[in-house]
Each structure stands twice: as C-alpha cells, then as structure tokens.
Backbone as CSV, one residue per row, in Angstrom:
resi,resn,N_x,N_y,N_z,CA_x,CA_y,CA_z,C_x,C_y,C_z
1,MET,-18.555,7.611,14.257,-17.875,6.571,13.501,-17.983,6.836,12.002
2,LYS,-19.082,7.458,11.572,-19.224,7.750,10.153,-18.158,8.743,9.696
3,ALA,-17.837,9.728,10.544,-16.791,10.696,10.194,-15.441,10.006,10.072
4,PHE,-15.162,9.070,10.986,-13.911,8.328,10.890,-13.859,7.512,9.596
5,GLY,-14.968,6.898,9.254,-15.024,6.096,8.037,-14.808,6.928,6.786
6,ALA,-15.279,8.172,6.796,-15.124,9.035,5.626,-13.689,9.529,5.459
7,THR,-12.964,9.661,6.550,-11.592,10.182,6.457,-10.540,9.089,6.308
8,ARG,-10.882,7.875,6.599,-9.884,6.805,6.545,-9.320,6.563,5.151
9,PRO,-10.099,6.664,4.072,-9.475,6.512,2.747,-8.381,7.544,2.493
10,ALA,-8.572,8.774,2.956,-7.540,9.801,2.774,-6.300,9.487,3.594
11,VAL,-6.491,8.994,4.792,-5.347,8.615,5.629,-4.607,7.445,4.977
12,GLY,-5.341,6.514,4.426,-4.718,5.397,3.715,-3.921,5.868,2.512
13,ALA,-4.440,6.851,1.793,-3.722,7.393,0.638,-2.429,8.077,1.069
14,MET,-2.452,8.763,2.203,-1.232,9.393,2.702,-0.195,8.345,3.099
15,ALA,-0.649,7.295,3.750,0.273,6.218,4.130,0.833,5.535,2.883
16,LEU,0.005,5.420,1.872,0.440,4.813,0.620,1.538,5.646,-0.041
17,SER,1.433,6.960,0.019,2.473,7.796,-0.574,3.798,7.632,0.169
18,MET,3.737,7.455,1.477,4.963,7.204,2.240,5.555,5.842,1.871
19,ALA,4.707,4.849,1.650,5.187,3.523,1.268,5.847,3.563,-0.111
20,ARG,5.266,4.317,-1.026,5.858,4.437,-2.357,7.219,5.118,-2.288
21,ALA,7.341,6.150,-1.467,8.623,6.831,-1.306,9.662,5.893,-0.691
22,ALA,9.245,5.097,0.279,10.165,4.141,0.905,10.613,3.084,-0.103
23,CYS,9.710,2.657,-0.953,10.050,1.670,-1.975,11.067,2.245,-2.966
24,GLU,10.851,3.479,-3.380,11.796,4.119,-4.298,13.169,4.275,-3.640
25,HIS,13.171,4.637,-2.375,14.436,4.774,-1.644,15.140,3.419,-1.547
26,ALA,14.406,2.366,-1.250,14.988,1.023,-1.146,15.546,0.565,-2.493
27,LEU,14.852,0.884,-3.566,15.320,0.509,-4.897,16.614,1.252,-5.245
28,ASP,16.662,2.547,-4.955,17.884,3.316,-5.187,19.037,2.768,-4.354
29,TYR,18.767,2.434,-3.112,19.794,1.883,-2.224,20.318,0.553,-2.767
30,ALA,19.409,-0.296,-3.254,19.815,-1.598,-3.784,20.671,-1.437,-5.037
31,ARG,20.435,-0.381,-5.787,21.240,-0.135,-6.988,22.631,0.396,-6.650
32,GLU,22.778,1.055,-5.510,24.053,1.666,-5.142,24.909,0.801,-4.219
33,ARG,24.312,0.135,-3.266,25.041,-0.594,-2.227,25.724,-1.812,-2.806
34,GLU,26.971,-1.997,-2.430,27.731,-3.164,-2.865,28.064,-4.057,-1.685
35,GLN,27.996,-5.350,-1.933,28.381,-6.361,-0.948,28.983,-7.528,-1.718
36,PHE,30.101,-8.040,-1.256,30.803,-9.132,-1.935,31.131,-8.758,-3.381
37,SER,31.523,-7.508,-3.578,31.954,-6.971,-4.885,30.849,-6.941,-5.937
38,ARG,29.613,-6.898,-5.529,28.512,-6.731,-6.491,27.379,-5.959,-5.844
39,LYS,26.558,-5.339,-6.665,25.422,-4.564,-6.173,24.417,-5.500,-5.511
40,ILE,23.849,-5.063,-4.384,22.914,-5.958,-3.689,21.621,-6.107,-4.478
41,GLY,21.367,-5.201,-5.415,20.197,-5.339,-6.273,20.284,-6.533,-7.201
42,GLY,21.452,-7.140,-7.282,21.623,-8.330,-8.103,21.377,-9.625,-7.358
43,PHE,21.205,-9.547,-6.047,20.933,-10.752,-5.265,19.442,-11.098,-5.341
44,GLN,19.164,-12.371,-5.531,17.790,-12.818,-5.717,16.898,-12.475,-4.522
45,VAL,17.401,-12.625,-3.319,16.584,-12.351,-2.140,16.169,-10.879,-2.093
46,ILE,17.057,-9.973,-2.483,16.732,-8.549,-2.494,15.718,-8.249,-3.586
47,VAL,15.911,-8.840,-4.748,14.971,-8.635,-5.857,13.578,-9.108,-5.458
48,PHE,13.495,-10.268,-4.795,12.199,-10.783,-4.364,11.546,-9.860,-3.336
49,LYS,12.347,-9.335,-2.395,11.792,-8.433,-1.388,11.272,-7.146,-2.037
50,LEU,12.014,-6.604,-2.979,11.577,-5.392,-3.667,10.323,-5.650,-4.504
51,ALA,10.272,-6.804,-5.153,9.091,-7.148,-5.954,7.863,-7.327,-5.065
52,ASP,8.045,-7.964,-3.916,6.936,-8.139,-2.979,6.453,-6.783,-2.460
53,MET,7.401,-5.894,-2.171,7.045,-4.558,-1.704,6.219,-3.820,-2.764
54,LYS,6.667,-3.897,-4.010,5.959,-3.224,-5.107,4.559,-3.813,-5.300
55,THR,4.443,-5.128,-5.192,3.141,-5.785,-5.344,2.169,-5.340,-4.259
56,ARG,2.647,-5.285,-3.027,1.784,-4.863,-1.921,1.369,-3.404,-2.061
57,ILE,2.278,-2.564,-2.530,1.955,-1.150,-2.718,0.910,-0.996,-3.817
58,ASP,1.061,-1.737,-4.920,0.070,-1.662,-5.999,-1.305,-2.130,-5.523
59,ALA,-1.355,-3.209,-4.756,-2.624,-3.695,-4.218,-3.235,-2.664,-3.266
60,SER,-2.412,-2.059,-2.439,-2.897,-1.042,-1.504,-3.426,0.176,-2.239
61,ARG,-2.753,0.533,-3.330,-3.206,1.679,-4.130,-4.601,1.426,-4.692
62,LEU,-4.822,0.237,-5.209,-6.139,-0.087,-5.750,-7.206,-0.092,-4.656
63,LEU,-6.866,-0.604,-3.480,-7.816,-0.596,-2.374,-8.123,0.823,-1.905
64,ALA,-7.119,1.687,-1.898,-7.342,3.086,-1.502,-8.238,3.790,-2.518
65,TRP,-7.994,3.527,-3.799,-8.858,4.120,-4.828,-10.302,3.649,-4.659
66,ARG,-10.466,2.353,-4.389,-11.829,1.815,-4.220,-12.513,2.452,-3.011
67,ALA,-11.801,2.550,-1.907,-12.384,3.149,-0.704,-12.710,4.616,-0.933
68,GLY,-11.842,5.338,-1.627,-12.124,6.742,-1.936,-13.331,6.891,-2.827
69,TRP,-13.442,6.037,-3.832,-14.598,6.084,-4.724,-15.880,5.784,-3.950
70,MET,-15.820,4.764,-3.087,-17.000,4.414,-2.303,-17.406,5.545,-1.372
71,ALA,-16.428,6.223,-0.780,-16.742,7.347,0.114,-17.401,8.486,-0.662
72,ARG,-16.891,8.773,-1.860,-17.484,9.848,-2.677,-18.896,9.504,-3.146
73,GLN,-19.151,8.219,-3.351,-20.469,7.778,-3.821,-21.435,7.504,-2.669
74,ASP,-21.004,7.757,-1.442,-21.795,7.475,-0.241,-22.231,6.019,-0.166
75,LYS,-21.362,5.137,-0.604,-21.652,3.705,-0.511,-21.124,3.197,0.830
76,PRO,-21.827,2.272,1.446,-21.360,1.742,2.741,-20.120,0.870,2.550
77,PHE,-19.250,0.908,3.526,-18.065,0.054,3.499,-18.461,-1.315,4.031
78,ALA,-19.087,-2.100,3.188,-19.643,-3.386,3.604,-18.572,-4.457,3.802
79,GLN,-17.440,-4.329,3.151,-16.377,-5.328,3.262,-15.136,-4.748,3.936
80,ALA,-15.315,-3.810,4.836,-14.241,-3.193,5.629,-13.291,-2.367,4.785
81,GLU,-13.759,-1.786,3.686,-12.912,-0.949,2.846,-12.410,0.278,3.604
82,GLY,-13.227,0.813,4.468,-12.832,1.972,5.255,-12.556,1.616,6.702
83,SER,-12.381,0.340,6.976,-12.105,-0.170,8.328,-13.259,0.006,9.299
84,THR,-14.418,0.312,8.803,-15.603,0.390,9.666,-16.729,-0.412,8.996
85,PRO,-16.664,-1.728,9.101,-17.671,-2.548,8.423,-19.066,-2.339,8.996
86,THR,-20.051,-2.305,8.108,-21.425,-2.197,8.548,-22.032,-3.572,8.798
87,ARG,-21.386,-4.606,8.299,-21.791,-5.977,8.567,-20.539,-6.824,8.591
88,ARG,-20.687,-8.052,8.964,-19.531,-8.941,9.046,-18.997,-9.255,7.654
89,PRO,-17.696,-9.077,7.411,-17.160,-9.380,6.089,-17.146,-10.881,5.802
90,CYS,-17.322,-11.218,4.551,-17.243,-12.624,4.130,-15.786,-13.047,4.081
91,VAL,-15.502,-14.191,4.650,-14.115,-14.669,4.649,-14.045,-15.963,3.899
C-alpha cells in the first residue's frame, strides 16, 4: 500500500494534465460554435460551466502539488492526500 501511496500523486498529475487539455478544448469549442446566431461562449450557462471547470482544475492542481510535496518529504498522507489515509480524516 505504501508503494501505491507514493505513485498516486503522479497519477493524479497525469489526470490533471488531461483535464487541463479538455478544458482548453472546451474553451476553444465555445469560442467557435454558434447557436441561435451567436457564439455559445456568450451564453451565461456555458460561461458558468467553463468557470466551474477551471476552478476545479486549479483546486486539483494545488492538491496534486501538495501530495507530491508530501511524498517527496516522506510525510504521511494523514488527510487522504494520496488516497491512502493513515488515520480517519477530519470531516
């Protein structure tokens, strides 16, 4: 389980790069696609979805950095940073 815990931050970083690429693709699509004679990037619902996507990606990036730093420092993932908690997380 310790080996899995050490590699999970790297797997998370790889997934994060795919999420960032998907976000960029969605943003480009919203700028190009037209519906009802206007770009869909101008619709409030699309803007909110893109903003939410960007917010989640930024939060995930910070969590991946924290988990990577903790793995390099040999710190235990006490709050499930690496998905292998050593104790029950505080909720």
